[in-house]
N, C-alpha and C positions, 0 to 999 in steps of 0.2 A: 172332618175332611177325609180325603182318600189317602192312599198309601203310594209312595214313590217306589217303583220297581225298575231295576236295571239302570239306575243313575248314580251308582256308588262313586265313580270317579268324579262326576260333576259335583256331587254333594261334598266330597272330600276337598275339592279345590275351593269351593265357596267357604267351607269351614276354615280352611287355612287362611284365606284372605280376611275373614272376620276376626281371627285371632292374631293377625299380624300387628306388629307395633308400628309399621310403616303405613303410609297412605296407599291404598290399592284402588285401581280402576278395573272394574270387571264389566266386560261386554258380553251379554247373553244374546245370541242370535240363532236363528233357525227358521224353519218353515212355520207357518201359522198353525195354531191349534195342536201343538205338540207338548205343551205343558211348561213353557218358559216361566210364566208368571207364577204358576203353582210351585215350581222348583225353588224360585227365589223366596216366596213366602214361607215355605217350609224350612 
């Protein structure tokens, strides 16, 4: 797969949510074709 460039803040936020002991709801939104699904999968 490719490399994510320029999404450090988003990746950090997702990582914090994944490691949280609480239930977390994350909504990822934005224009189409900007890499939302790729960001989540990585």
